[in-house]
N, C-alpha and C positions, 0 to 999 in steps of 0.2 A: 339432602340438605346441602343448601348452597355454602359456597367457600365465604368466610367472612372477609370484608373488605380491609385494606390496610388500615384505615382510619379505625374500624372496630377493633382490629388486633391491637393497635397502640392503645386505644382506650382501655381495653381489657388489661393489658400489661401495666398501664399507669395505676389503675385501680388496685392491682394485686401488689404494688410496691408502695402504696401510701402507708405512712407510719402513723400510728395513733399518738396523739399528744402525750408527752411524758414530763410532767412539771419538776420531777426529781432530776431529770438529766439537765434541765435548764439550771437548776439550783446548784448542782454539781459543777456544770460548766463554769459558772460565775465563781465558785469557791477556787477553781484552778486558775482563773485569769491572772495574770501578771499584776503587779501593783503600780500601773502607770496609767496615764490618760494623756491624751493630746489635749493642749489647752491653747487657745488663741489669745494673745495679749498685744496690746497696742502700745508701740513705743515712738518715741520721737525720734527723728533721722540721726541725731548725735548718739544716742543710745544703741540704736541698731547698728550703726557704723562702728562704735566702740566694740560691740559684741563680735561683729566680723573680724575687726582688727585683732582683737584679742584670740579668736579662733585661728586666725592665719599665723599669728605669732606662735601659738602653741605648737601647730603643724610644722613651722619652720624650725622650732626648737627640739623637734624629733617625736612628737606625738600624733601619728598618722591617722589617729581615730578621733582626733579633736572635732568638735562640731558645735553649732551654735547651742545646742540642747546641753551639752556637757558645761559650756561656759554659764548658762542660766541656771541651771541645777547647782552648780557650785556656788554662785551668787545667792541662791535661796537658802542654802546650807548656811552660808556665812551669815546671812539675816537672821536665820533661825537661831544660832549661837549668840548673836548680839543681844536679840530681844528676849532671850530664853526667861530670864528671871525678871522681866518687868511685868507690872501689872497692866491691866486694860488702860487704866488712866495714864500711866506712864507711856504706854505705847501711843495713845492718841497724842499726848503732848510731844513726844519725840518725833512722830511722823509730822505734826503740825509745824513744829520748828524747822525741820528738814525742808518742807515744802515751802515755807516762808523764806528761808535762806536762798533757795534756789529761784523763788520769784524775785527777790531783791538783786539776786547776781545778774540776772538777765536783763 
């Protein structure tokens, strides 16, 4: 019997190490995932600069782990507190008023 070529040995080894799909494993991994996602958000230059400035101020004040994500998450938490008890109609009105105010100020 002739010796197997290197290619044949690698193919045999690959075939023996193939795992069968296990849908439960995927479900279990999803259940273990951390509760965060990366989200891309468009900002105007002044907003992005403000976030950078705030991050730098936090670091300078002694928070070495301050970053833009921390600043944005804190802003989102504060917005959640502010709008918590508002109805959808009140939310629309509030957002429209603030947008109109920004438009007239610019």
